[in-house]
C-alpha positions as CSV (number, residue, x, y, z in Angstrom):
1,X,122.4,135.7,127.6
2,X,119.1,137.5,127.8
3,X,118.7,137.3,124.0
4,X,119.4,133.6,124.1
5,X,116.9,133.1,127.0
6,X,114.3,135.2,125.0
7,X,114.9,133.1,121.9
8,X,114.5,129.9,123.8
9,X,111.3,131.2,125.4
10,X,110.0,132.4,122.1
11,X,110.8,129.0,120.5
12,X,108.9,127.2,123.3
13,X,105.9,129.4,122.9
14,X,106.0,129.0,119.1
15,X,106.0,125.2,119.4
16,X,103.2,125.3,121.9
17,X,101.1,127.5,119.6
18,X,101.8,125.2,116.6
19,X,100.7,122.1,118.6
20,X,97.7,124.0,119.9
21,X,96.6,125.1,116.4
22,X,97.0,121.5,115.2
23,X,95.0,120.2,118.1
24,X,92.3,122.8,117.6
25,X,92.1,121.9,113.9
26,X,91.7,118.2,114.7
27,X,89.0,119.0,117.2
28,X,87.2,121.3,114.7
29,X,87.6,119.0,111.7
30,X,87.7,115.4,113.2
31,X,87.8,113.8,109.7
32,X,89.0,110.2,109.2
33,X,90.5,109.4,106.7
34,X,92.3,112.7,106.8
35,X,91.7,114.6,103.5
36,X,94.5,115.4,101.1
37,X,94.0,119.1,101.6
38,X,91.9,121.1,104.1
39,X,92.1,124.9,104.3
40,X,90.1,126.1,107.3
41,X,87.7,129.0,106.6
42,X,86.2,131.7,108.8
43,X,82.8,131.2,110.4
44,X,80.2,128.4,110.0
45,X,77.5,127.3,107.6
46,X,74.3,127.1,109.6
47,X,71.6,124.7,108.3
48,X,68.0,124.5,109.4
49,X,64.7,122.9,108.4
50,X,64.7,124.9,105.2
51,X,68.1,123.7,104.0
52,X,68.0,121.6,100.9
53,X,70.5,119.2,99.3
54,X,70.2,120.0,95.6
55,X,71.2,117.5,92.9
56,X,72.2,119.9,90.1
57,X,73.4,117.0,87.9
58,X,69.9,115.4,88.0
59,X,71.6,112.1,87.7
60,X,69.6,109.2,89.2
61,X,72.8,107.7,90.6
62,X,73.3,110.9,92.7
63,X,69.6,110.7,93.8
64,X,70.4,107.2,95.1
65,X,73.3,108.7,97.1
66,X,71.0,111.3,98.6
67,X,68.4,108.6,99.6
68,X,71.2,107.0,101.6
69,X,72.3,110.3,103.0
70,X,68.8,111.3,104.1
71,X,68.6,108.2,106.3
72,X,72.1,108.5,107.7
73,X,72.0,112.2,108.4
74,X,68.7,112.0,110.2
75,X,70.0,109.0,112.2
76,X,73.4,110.1,113.2
77,X,73.5,113.9,112.8
78,X,69.9,114.5,113.8
79,X,69.7,116.6,110.6
80,X,66.5,116.6,108.6
81,X,67.7,116.3,105.0
82,X,65.5,117.7,102.2
83,X,66.4,117.2,98.6
84,X,65.6,119.0,95.3
85,X,66.8,119.0,91.7
86,X,66.2,122.7,90.8
87,X,68.8,125.3,91.4
88,X,67.2,128.1,93.5
89,X,67.4,131.7,92.4
90,X,69.3,132.5,95.6
91,X,71.4,129.5,96.6
92,X,71.9,130.6,100.2
93,X,71.3,128.0,102.9
94,X,71.6,125.2,100.3
95,X,74.0,122.2,99.7
96,X,74.7,122.2,96.0
97,X,75.9,119.0,94.4
98,X,77.2,118.9,90.9
99,X,79.1,116.5,88.7
100,X,82.1,117.9,86.9
101,X,84.6,115.9,84.8
102,X,87.4,118.2,85.9
103,X,87.6,116.1,89.0
104,X,89.8,113.4,87.5
105,X,89.6,110.6,90.1
106,X,86.1,109.1,90.2
107,X,86.4,108.8,94.0
108,X,87.7,112.3,94.5
109,X,85.7,115.4,95.5
110,X,85.8,119.1,96.3
111,X,83.9,120.3,99.3
112,X,83.6,124.0,99.7
113,X,81.9,125.1,102.9
114,X,81.0,128.8,103.2
115,X,78.7,130.7,105.5
116,X,76.1,131.1,102.8
117,X,76.2,127.6,101.2
118,X,78.0,124.3,100.8
119,X,79.2,123.1,97.4
120,X,80.1,119.5,96.5
121,X,81.8,118.8,93.2
122,X,82.7,115.3,91.9
123,X,82.9,113.5,88.6
124,X,81.1,110.4,89.8
125,X,78.5,109.5,92.4
126,X,81.1,107.8,94.5
127,X,82.9,111.1,94.9
128,X,79.6,112.6,96.1
129,X,79.1,109.7,98.5
130,X,82.6,110.3,100.0
131,X,82.1,114.0,100.2
132,X,78.9,113.4,102.2
133,X,80.7,111.0,104.5
134,X,83.3,113.7,105.2
135,X,80.6,116.4,105.7
136,X,78.7,114.4,108.3
137,X,81.8,114.0,110.5
138,X,82.0,117.8,111.0
139,X,78.4,118.6,111.5
140,X,77.5,119.7,115.1
141,X,74.0,119.7,116.4
142,X,72.7,120.3,119.9
143,X,69.8,118.2,121.0
144,X,66.5,120.0,120.8
145,X,67.7,122.7,118.4
146,X,66.5,122.9,114.8
147,X,69.7,124.3,113.5
148,X,73.1,122.6,112.8
149,X,76.5,124.0,112.1
150,X,79.5,123.1,109.9
151,X,82.9,124.9,110.2
152,X,83.8,126.6,107.0
153,X,86.6,125.0,105.0
154,X,87.8,124.2,101.5
155,X,88.5,120.5,101.2
156,X,90.1,118.8,98.2
157,X,90.3,115.0,98.5
158,X,91.3,111.9,96.6
159,X,92.3,108.5,97.8
160,X,96.0,107.5,97.8
161,X,95.2,103.9,96.9
162,X,92.4,102.5,94.6
163,X,92.0,99.3,96.7
164,X,91.0,99.7,100.3
165,X,89.8,96.5,101.7
166,X,88.7,94.4,104.7
167,X,88.4,90.6,104.6
168,X,85.9,88.6,106.7
169,X,86.2,84.9,107.1
170,X,82.7,83.4,107.3
171,X,83.7,79.8,106.8
172,X,85.1,79.1,110.3
173,X,82.2,81.0,111.9
174,X,79.1,81.9,110.0
175,X,77.9,85.5,110.2
176,X,74.2,86.3,109.5
177,X,73.1,88.6,106.7
178,X,71.8,91.3,109.0
179,X,75.2,91.6,110.7
180,X,77.0,91.8,107.3
181,X,74.9,94.8,106.3
182,X,75.7,96.5,109.6
183,X,79.4,95.7,109.0
184,X,79.3,97.1,105.5
185,X,77.7,100.3,106.8
186,X,80.6,100.8,109.1
187,X,83.2,100.0,106.4
188,X,81.5,102.4,103.9
189,X,81.7,105.2,106.5
190,X,85.5,104.8,106.5
191,X,85.6,105.0,102.6
192,X,86.6,101.4,102.5
193,X,85.7,100.1,99.0
194,X,86.4,96.4,98.9
195,X,84.8,93.6,101.0
196,X,86.7,90.4,100.5
197,X,84.2,87.7,101.5
198,X,86.0,84.5,102.5
199,X,83.2,82.0,101.8
200,X,84.9,78.7,101.8
201,X,87.7,77.0,103.8
202,X,88.5,73.7,105.4
203,X,85.7,74.1,107.9
204,X,82.7,74.8,105.7
205,X,81.5,75.8,102.2
206,X,79.1,78.7,102.8
207,X,78.2,79.3,99.1
208,X,75.0,77.8,97.9
209,X,75.8,75.8,94.7
210,X,72.8,74.7,92.6
211,X,74.9,72.2,90.7
212,X,76.7,70.7,93.7
213,X,74.2,71.0,96.6
214,X,76.2,68.8,98.9
215,X,78.8,71.5,99.1
216,X,76.6,73.7,101.3
217,X,74.1,71.3,102.7
218,X,76.6,68.9,104.1
219,X,79.6,71.0,104.9
220,X,77.9,74.0,106.5
221,X,76.8,71.8,109.4
222,X,80.2,70.3,110.2
223,X,80.5,72.7,113.1
224,X,77.3,72.0,115.0
225,X,77.4,75.2,116.9
226,X,77.8,77.3,113.8
227,X,75.6,76.0,111.0
228,X,74.6,78.1,108.1
229,X,75.2,79.1,104.5
230,X,74.3,81.9,102.1
231,X,71.6,81.3,99.5
232,X,72.3,82.8,96.1
233,X,69.5,85.3,96.7
234,X,71.1,86.4,100.0
235,X,74.5,86.8,98.3
236,X,72.9,88.9,95.5
237,X,71.3,91.0,98.2
238,X,74.7,91.6,99.9
239,X,76.3,92.5,96.6
240,X,73.5,95.1,95.9
241,X,73.6,96.5,99.5
242,X,77.4,96.9,99.2
243,X,77.2,98.5,95.8
244,X,74.8,101.1,97.0
245,X,77.6,102.1,99.4
246,X,80.3,101.9,96.7
247,X,81.8,98.7,98.1
248,X,82.8,95.9,95.7
249,X,82.3,92.4,97.1
250,X,85.1,90.1,96.1
251,X,84.2,86.4,96.7
252,X,86.9,83.8,97.6
253,X,86.6,80.2,96.8
254,X,89.7,78.4,98.3
255,X,91.8,76.1,96.1
256,X,93.8,73.9,95.9
257,X,94.3,73.8,99.7
258,X,91.9,74.5,102.6
259,X,89.3,72.4,100.8
260,X,88.6,69.7,103.4
261,X,84.9,70.7,103.6
262,X,84.4,70.4,99.8
263,X,86.3,67.1,99.6
264,X,84.2,65.6,102.4
265,X,81.2,66.2,100.2
266,X,82.8,65.2,96.9
267,X,85.8,62.9,97.7
268,X,86.2,62.0,94.0
269,X,88.2,65.3,93.6
270,X,90.8,64.3,96.1
271,X,94.0,62.4,95.3
272,X,93.8,58.6,95.1
273,X,96.4,55.8,95.0
274,X,96.7,53.2,92.2
275,X,93.9,51.1,93.7
276,X,91.5,54.0,93.8
277,X,91.7,54.5,97.5
278,X,91.7,58.1,98.7
279,X,95.1,59.2,100.0
280,X,95.5,60.9,103.3
281,X,95.2,64.6,102.5
282,X,95.8,68.0,104.1
283,X,92.8,69.3,102.3
284,X,94.1,69.8,98.8
285,X,92.3,69.1,95.6
286,X,93.8,66.7,93.1
287,X,94.8,68.8,90.0
288,X,93.2,66.4,87.5
289,X,90.9,67.4,84.6
290,X,87.8,66.4,86.5
291,X,88.7,68.7,89.4
292,X,89.3,71.6,87.1
293,X,85.9,71.0,85.5
294,X,84.3,70.8,88.9
295,X,85.8,74.1,90.1
296,X,85.1,75.8,86.8
297,X,81.4,75.0,87.3
298,X,81.5,76.5,90.7
299,X,83.3,79.6,89.4
300,X,80.6,80.0,86.8
301,X,78.0,80.1,89.6
302,X,80.1,82.6,91.5
303,X,80.5,84.9,88.5
304,X,76.8,84.9,87.9
305,X,76.2,86.3,91.4
306,X,79.3,88.6,91.9
307,X,80.0,91.3,89.2
308,X,83.4,92.1,90.7
309,X,86.4,92.3,88.3
310,X,88.3,90.0,90.7
311,X,87.5,86.4,91.8
312,X,89.8,85.3,94.7
313,X,90.9,81.7,94.3
314,X,93.0,81.4,97.5
315,X,96.1,79.5,96.6
316,X,97.7,79.5,100.1
317,X,99.0,76.8,102.4
318,X,98.4,73.9,100.1
319,X,100.0,70.9,101.8
320,X,100.8,69.0,98.6
321,X,101.7,65.8,100.6
322,X,99.2,63.7,98.8
323,X,100.5,65.0,95.4
324,X,103.8,63.2,96.1
325,X,102.1,59.8,96.2
326,X,99.2,60.4,93.7
327,X,99.7,58.7,90.3
328,X,97.5,61.3,88.6
329,X,99.6,64.1,90.0
330,X,102.9,62.5,89.0
331,X,101.6,61.8,85.5
332,X,100.5,65.4,85.2
333,X,104.0,66.6,86.2
334,X,105.6,64.3,83.7
335,X,103.2,65.2,80.8
336,X,103.5,69.0,81.4
337,X,107.3,68.9,82.2
338,X,106.8,70.2,85.7
339,X,109.8,70.0,87.9
340,X,108.3,70.6,91.4
341,X,105.1,70.6,93.4
342,X,105.2,74.4,93.4
343,X,105.1,74.2,89.6
344,X,102.2,71.7,89.8
345,X,100.3,74.2,91.9
346,X,101.1,76.9,89.4
347,X,99.8,74.7,86.6
348,X,96.6,74.2,88.6
349,X,96.1,77.9,89.3
350,X,96.8,78.7,85.6
351,X,94.1,76.4,84.5
352,X,91.6,78.0,86.8
353,X,92.8,81.5,85.7
354,X,92.3,80.7,82.1
355,X,88.7,79.8,82.8
356,X,88.2,83.0,84.9
357,X,89.8,85.1,82.2
358,X,87.5,83.5,79.6
359,X,84.6,85.0,81.5
360,X,86.1,88.5,81.4
361,X,87.3,88.4,85.0
362,X,90.7,88.3,86.7
363,X,92.0,86.3,89.7
364,X,93.5,87.3,93.0
365,X,95.5,84.8,94.9
366,X,97.5,84.7,98.1
367,X,101.2,85.2,97.5
368,X,102.0,81.4,97.3
369,X,100.7,81.6,93.7
370,X,103.9,83.5,92.8
371,X,106.1,80.6,93.8
372,X,105.8,78.5,90.7
373,X,105.2,81.3,88.2
374,X,101.8,82.9,87.3
375,X,100.2,84.7,84.4
376,X,100.8,88.4,83.8
377,X,97.4,89.7,84.8
378,X,97.0,87.8,88.1
379,X,96.8,90.0,91.2
380,X,98.8,89.0,94.3
381,X,97.7,89.4,97.9
382,X,100.9,89.5,99.9
383,X,100.3,88.0,103.4
384,X,103.5,86.1,104.3
385,X,105.4,89.3,105.2
386,X,106.2,91.7,102.4
387,X,108.6,89.6,100.3
388,X,105.9,88.1,98.1
389,X,104.5,91.5,97.4
390,X,108.0,92.9,96.5
391,X,108.6,90.0,94.1
392,X,105.2,90.3,92.5
393,X,105.5,94.1,92.1
394,X,109.0,93.7,90.5
395,X,107.4,91.2,88.1
396,X,104.8,93.9,87.2
397,X,101.8,92.2,88.9
398,X,99.3,94.3,90.7
399,X,99.7,93.7,94.5
400,X,97.5,94.1,97.5
401,X,99.6,94.3,100.7
402,X,98.1,92.5,103.7
403,X,101.1,91.2,105.8
404,X,100.3,89.3,109.0
405,X,102.6,91.6,110.9
406,X,100.4,94.7,110.5
407,X,97.1,93.8,108.8
408,X,95.8,90.7,110.6
409,X,92.8,91.7,112.7
410,X,92.5,88.2,114.4
411,X,95.6,89.1,116.4
412,X,95.4,90.5,120.0
413,X,95.2,94.3,120.1
414,X,96.4,94.8,123.6
415,X,98.8,93.2,126.1
416,X,96.1,93.2,128.7
417,X,95.4,89.8,130.2
418,X,91.7,90.6,130.1
419,X,91.6,90.5,126.3
420,X,89.3,87.9,124.7
421,X,91.0,84.9,123.2
422,X,92.6,85.7,119.8
423,X,94.5,83.6,117.3
424,X,97.8,85.0,118.4
425,X,100.1,87.9,117.6
426,X,99.9,91.4,118.8
427,X,98.7,94.1,116.4
428,X,97.8,97.3,118.1
429,X,96.0,100.3,116.8
430,X,99.3,102.2,116.7
431,X,101.1,99.4,114.8
432,X,98.5,99.3,112.1
433,X,98.6,103.1,111.8
434,X,102.3,103.0,111.4
435,X,102.0,100.6,108.4
436,X,103.3,101.8,105.0
437,X,101.9,99.6,102.1
438,X,104.7,100.4,99.6
439,X,107.8,98.5,100.8
440,X,111.3,99.9,100.7
441,X,113.3,98.5,97.8
442,X,110.9,99.2,95.0
443,X,111.5,101.8,92.4
444,X,108.9,104.5,92.0
445,X,107.5,102.7,88.9
446,X,107.4,99.4,90.7
447,X,105.7,101.1,93.7
448,X,102.8,101.9,91.4
449,X,102.0,98.2,91.2
450,X,101.0,98.3,94.9
451,X,97.3,99.1,94.5
452,X,96.4,99.2,98.2
453,X,96.2,97.1,101.4
454,X,93.7,95.1,103.3
455,X,92.9,94.1,106.9
456,X,92.0,90.4,107.4
457,X,89.8,89.0,110.1
458,X,90.1,85.2,110.3
459,X,87.4,83.8,112.7
460,X,88.9,80.7,114.4
461,X,88.4,82.6,117.7
462,X,85.6,84.9,116.6
463,X,82.3,83.1,117.1
464,X,79.8,85.9,116.5
465,X,79.2,89.3,115.0
466,X,79.8,91.4,118.1
467,X,83.2,89.8,118.5
468,X,84.0,90.5,114.9
469,X,83.1,94.1,115.5
470,X,85.4,94.2,118.5
471,X,88.3,92.8,116.5
472,X,87.7,95.1,113.5
473,X,87.1,98.5,115.2
474,X,88.9,100.8,115.7
475,X,91.8,99.1,114.0
476,X,90.0,99.3,110.6
477,X,89.9,103.1,111.1
478,X,93.6,103.2,111.3
479,X,94.0,101.1,108.1
480,X,91.4,103.3,106.3
481,X,93.6,106.3,106.9
482,X,96.7,104.4,105.8
483,X,95.0,103.6,102.5
484,X,93.4,107.0,101.8
485,X,95.6,109.7,103.2
486,X,99.0,111.0,102.3
487,X,101.9,109.2,103.8
488,X,103.5,112.5,104.9
489,X,100.5,113.6,106.8
490,X,100.4,110.7,109.3
491,X,100.4,111.7,112.9
492,X,99.2,109.1,115.4
493,X,98.4,111.6,118.2
494,X,96.5,113.8,115.8
495,X,94.7,110.7,114.6
496,X,93.7,109.8,118.1
497,X,92.3,113.3,118.5
498,X,90.0,112.8,115.5
499,X,88.6,109.5,116.8
500,X,86.0,111.3,118.9
501,X,83.5,111.2,116.1
502,X,83.9,107.5,115.7
503,X,83.3,106.8,119.4
504,X,79.9,108.5,119.0
505,X,79.2,106.8,115.7
506,X,79.9,103.3,117.2
507,X,77.8,104.0,120.2
508,X,74.9,105.2,118.1
509,X,75.3,102.2,115.8
510,X,75.6,99.8,118.7
511,X,78.9,98.5,117.4
512,X,81.0,96.6,119.9
513,X,84.3,98.4,119.4
514,X,87.5,97.8,121.4
515,X,88.5,100.7,123.6
516,X,92.2,100.4,123.0
517,X,93.4,103.8,121.9
518,X,96.4,104.8,124.0
519,X,98.5,101.9,125.0
520,X,99.4,101.8,128.7
521,X,102.6,100.0,129.5
522,X,103.5,99.2,133.1
523,X,107.3,99.0,133.8
524,X,109.1,98.1,136.9
525,X,112.2,99.9,138.2
526,X,114.4,98.7,141.1
527,X,115.6,101.6,143.2
528,X,117.4,101.3,146.6
529,X,116.3,97.7,147.0
530,X,112.6,98.6,146.4
531,X,110.5,98.1,143.3
532,X,108.7,101.0,141.7
533,X,106.0,100.7,139.1
534,X,105.9,103.2,136.2
535,X,102.8,103.6,134.0
536,X,103.4,105.0,130.6
537,X,100.8,106.0,127.9
538,X,101.2,106.8,124.2
539,X,99.4,110.0,125.0
540,X,101.3,111.8,127.7
541,X,98.3,114.2,128.2
542,X,95.8,111.4,128.9
543,X,95.3,110.9,132.7
544,X,95.7,107.4,134.0
545,X,93.7,105.9,136.9
546,X,94.6,102.6,138.5
547,X,93.7,100.1,141.2
548,X,95.9,97.3,142.8
549,X,93.1,95.0,144.0
550,X,91.9,93.9,140.6
551,X,88.8,96.1,140.6
552,X,87.8,98.1,137.6
553,X,89.4,101.6,137.5
554,X,87.1,104.6,137.4
555,X,87.4,108.3,137.6
556,X,87.3,107.9,141.3
557,X,90.3,105.5,141.4
558,X,93.8,106.6,142.2
559,X,95.2,109.1,139.7
560,X,98.7,108.2,138.5
561,X,101.1,111.0,139.0
562,X,104.5,109.4,139.5
563,X,106.2,106.0,139.9
564,X,105.0,104.3,143.1
565,X,106.4,101.6,145.3
566,X,105.0,98.1,145.1
567,X,105.0,96.5,148.6
568,X,103.2,93.2,147.8
569,X,102.1,91.0,144.9
570,X,98.9,92.5,143.4
571,X,96.7,92.7,140.4
572,X,97.1,96.0,138.6
573,X,94.3,97.5,136.5
574,X,94.9,100.8,134.8
575,X,92.9,102.9,132.3
576,X,93.3,106.2,130.6
577,X,90.6,108.8,129.9
578,X,89.4,110.0,126.5
579,X,86.6,112.6,126.3
580,X,85.6,111.8,129.9
581,X,85.3,108.1,129.2
582,X,87.5,105.4,130.7
583,X,89.3,103.6,127.9
584,X,92.4,101.4,127.3
585,X,91.9,99.3,130.4
586,X,94.7,96.9,131.0
587,X,95.1,94.1,133.6
588,X,98.5,92.8,134.8
589,X,99.4,90.5,137.6
590,X,102.4,91.8,139.5
591,X,104.5,89.3,141.6
592,X,106.9,90.8,144.2
593,X,109.8,88.4,144.7
594,X,113.4,88.5,145.8
595,X,114.9,88.9,142.3
596,X,112.3,91.3,140.9
597,X,114.0,94.2,139.2
598,X,117.5,92.5,139.2
599,X,118.7,92.1,135.6
600,X,119.3,88.6,134.2
601,X,122.6,87.8,132.3
602,X,121.9,85.6,129.3
603,X,124.3,83.2,127.6
604,X,122.2,83.3,124.4
605,X,119.9,86.2,123.6
606,X,116.3,85.5,122.6
607,X,115.3,85.3,118.9
608,X,115.0,88.8,117.6
609,X,111.4,88.2,116.6
610,X,110.5,87.5,120.2
611,X,112.6,89.9,122.2
612,X,110.4,93.0,122.3
613,X,110.2,93.0,126.1
614,X,113.9,92.8,126.5
615,X,115.8,90.8,129.1
616,X,114.1,92.8,131.9
617,X,110.9,90.9,131.1
618,X,112.4,87.9,132.8
619,X,112.6,89.6,136.2
620,X,110.3,92.7,136.2
621,X,107.6,91.2,138.4
622,X,105.0,91.4,135.6
623,X,103.5,88.1,134.5
624,X,102.9,87.6,130.8
625,X,99.5,86.9,129.1
626,X,98.6,83.3,129.9
627,X,97.1,82.8,126.4
628,X,99.3,84.8,124.0
629,X,103.0,84.2,123.6
630,X,103.2,87.3,121.4
631,X,102.8,89.4,124.6
632,X,106.1,91.3,124.9
633,X,106.6,89.8,128.4
634,X,107.3,86.4,126.7
635,X,110.8,85.9,125.3
636,X,111.4,83.2,122.7
637,X,114.3,80.9,121.8
638,X,114.3,78.6,118.7
639,X,116.3,75.4,119.1
640,X,118.4,76.9,121.9
641,X,118.6,76.3,125.6
642,X,117.7,79.1,128.0
643,X,120.6,79.9,130.4
644,X,120.4,82.9,132.7
645,X,122.0,84.1,135.9
646,X,121.2,86.7,138.6
647,X,123.9,88.4,140.6
648,X,122.6,88.5,144.2
649,X,124.1,90.0,147.3
650,X,124.9,86.8,149.1
651,X,122.5,87.9,151.8
652,X,119.3,86.9,150.0
653,X,118.0,83.5,151.2
654,X,116.6,81.4,148.3
655,X,114.4,78.3,148.9
656,X,112.3,78.1,145.8
657,X,112.6,79.1,142.1
658,X,109.6,79.1,139.8
659,X,109.5,79.3,136.0
660,X,106.8,80.3,133.6
661,X,106.8,78.6,130.1
662,X,104.4,78.6,127.2
663,X,103.1,75.5,125.5
664,X,101.3,75.5,122.2
665,X,102.3,72.6,119.9
666,X,100.3,73.8,117.0
667,X,102.6,76.8,116.8
668,X,105.7,74.6,117.5
669,X,106.0,76.1,121.0
670,X,106.9,73.5,123.6
671,X,107.8,73.5,127.3
672,X,111.4,72.5,128.0
673,X,112.5,69.0,128.6
674,X,114.3,69.8,131.9
675,X,114.9,72.8,134.2
676,X,117.6,73.3,136.8
677,X,118.9,75.8,139.4
678,X,122.5,76.4,140.3
679,X,124.5,78.5,142.8
680,X,127.9,80.1,142.7
681,X,130.2,82.1,144.9
682,X,132.3,83.5,142.0
683,X,130.0,83.5,139.0
684,X,132.1,80.8,137.3
685,X,131.9,77.6,139.2
686,X,128.3,76.5,139.8
687,X,126.8,73.8,142.1
688,X,123.5,72.1,141.1
689,X,120.8,72.8,143.6
690,X,117.8,71.2,142.0
691,X,116.5,69.9,138.7
692,X,113.4,68.2,137.3
693,X,112.2,66.9,134.0
694,X,109.1,68.6,132.5
695,X,106.2,66.7,131.0
696,X,103.9,68.0,128.3
697,X,101.0,69.8,130.0
698,X,97.4,68.7,129.2
699,X,96.4,72.3,128.5
700,X,97.9,74.9,126.2
701,X,99.1,78.3,127.4
702,X,101.2,79.4,130.3
703,X,102.6,76.6,132.5
704,X,104.3,77.0,135.9
705,X,107.2,74.8,136.9
706,X,108.6,75.2,140.5
707,X,111.8,73.8,142.1
708,X,111.9,73.6,145.9
709,X,115.5,73.5,147.2
710,X,116.3,70.9,149.8
711,X,118.2,73.5,151.8
712,X,117.8,77.3,151.6
713,X,121.0,79.0,150.3
714,X,122.3,82.6,150.1
715,X,124.2,82.5,146.8
716,X,126.1,85.4,145.2
717,X,125.1,84.1,141.8
718,X,122.0,82.1,140.9
719,X,121.9,80.3,137.6
720,X,118.7,79.0,136.0
721,X,118.5,76.8,132.9
722,X,115.7,75.4,130.8
723,X,116.6,72.8,128.2
724,X,114.9,73.3,124.9
725,X,113.1,70.3,123.4
726,X,115.2,70.8,120.3
727,X,114.0,68.6,117.5
728,X,110.2,68.1,117.7
729,X,109.4,64.4,118.0
730,X,107.3,62.4,115.5
731,X,103.5,62.7,115.7
732,X,103.7,66.2,117.0
733,X,103.1,69.4,115.1
734,X,106.3,70.5,113.5
735,X,107.9,67.1,113.8
736,X,111.5,67.2,112.7
737,X,111.9,71.0,113.1
738,X,113.4,72.9,116.0
739,X,111.0,73.7,118.8
740,X,110.4,77.1,120.2
741,X,111.0,77.8,123.9
742,X,109.2,80.7,125.5
743,X,110.1,82.0,129.0
744,X,108.4,84.6,131.2
745,X,109.1,85.6,134.8
746,X,111.7,83.7,136.9
747,X,110.3,84.0,140.4
748,X,112.8,83.7,143.2
749,X,111.5,83.1,146.7
């Protein structure tokens, strides 16, 4: 028994020491993305005003990197960086940089930090650039001192994926050039090497065309509060600025859909009926020869400005409705032997691709371009889940994974009701970090066709640069590590420990980053007739402070230690602490009612895609986000009525029942047609207590519907029903399809 106790004690101590060592290493080497190999050394390299960064290769491209490094190191590390090209007789106290072709990957590098010197070895200047990005993350410098320190280590590093991207939509909201440069600086610091620039969409055409000037002069003012376009000189300047940071800018010109703006300026490229009248369109070009020539001219202008291997041609969400009625489209299908509208789109894309290929470039398109068949060298960007990416990879296309489930930065990043309006969804920092770009079901050889992944920021709800920063960071940091580091080395808590450098970086750069690191999730538990509130964090070691009056939590607020009793309805605000700073603030409205904490029995479970909160979300006292039905507190049914029942004691008096529903027709989410409340003494035979028809509300979002009972009752069972709208009526979004019904808290009073 004593031996067993000793073994258990020793095992506990061993695990503690292992976790302590891992934490210590993260604190000492807070590098993101995590290097492929890091062997800690003994001691520190100590630099001073005499330390020089010496370009042993004497390559001008490396000199350019050092010019960048000089400004960055002096700005962020408070390190005065001196450079030289001659190897000193005694290389002590120097940072020696050499190019060596033995480093196979052009983005790879070796970083050897010893007490006497630092050596950087790479085969290309981009490898030197990334080594210097790594080095600056582990430099420590105390204000007022002339020396700086770097912990000794041997680092061997190379990216897992060649394509590591971020997309920014500037069509829906224009972003000024100065902001774009600041944005690119932050992306480069994360070793992100592709900037996908979404220049055109249905809202505006932000690319200056010399040949078709109405594209930018007319369409860029369609949103009066957000006018603007990029001149060709400005775009060249952005390309040059990005290239100096080893970022390739990939321009996107949308086609055949999402082209309302262009067609408003040049309607002759839309579909027309037999009389020449323009057909009602969803924003798709007509795939006639004149349109192909028009778009080829635009692509020629694009290619002249952007040297990237890829030109993104969109290809997504083309409505095609006008194509059904367009004589030119029907003739094209007949002449080319095309059997479907998907094949007509494929024909359209292939004509554009031939022109792009003739200029020595290749196309990227959203995964819809796979549907009708595409050329062998087209690269596919998989956004509608992972199926399009799997199909394309199996067909030997290069694929960039960017599924909406994990890579869309326009989604909410916290369940807090204080979050600024987002497009929808819920994509947390942890969710992005958990993403694996190579889907299951691919062979090892097929997996090689996945060249990387990309985060996408669509800007319907992002009106300015500071908001774009908030939506991008820190989530782009998580995706950067997904794209660069080994799959096997991923550890979210370790990742959070290494974020400390980035908080400092963002503060110094005046970047408006979101402070959502450790998700705090409140949960309600009913015990002995009372309701207790439990606060859980992803980091069990992070202290949580909270208030119940809606005030902002501080280090002087109540420290959460254990579940606490809720005695009245209140507004909970809670936050955790990271490096002495309050972060991860959440806000939740808590309603104490007679059925709070009592489970609901359902006739039909929610749709599996909208059941993350579980059945307890219907009666846990926590109100869902008013603006986001992807909040886990909302449960969703598709084309199915909601029927639920509570088992009460028979001693609880009920006089009022209130429902919370969500209404967003654009997402096919509608309030129910009718709600009702029933009582029973045996759980089988029910008597109707009250019902009411529900009208469509004028505003989208959460909607409250209350039923006051004519006479208070004390039922043993209480049944509540909400009749789904079922088939969406004509003239409403989604007409003819089944409506979604979203339900939150059932409040019993």
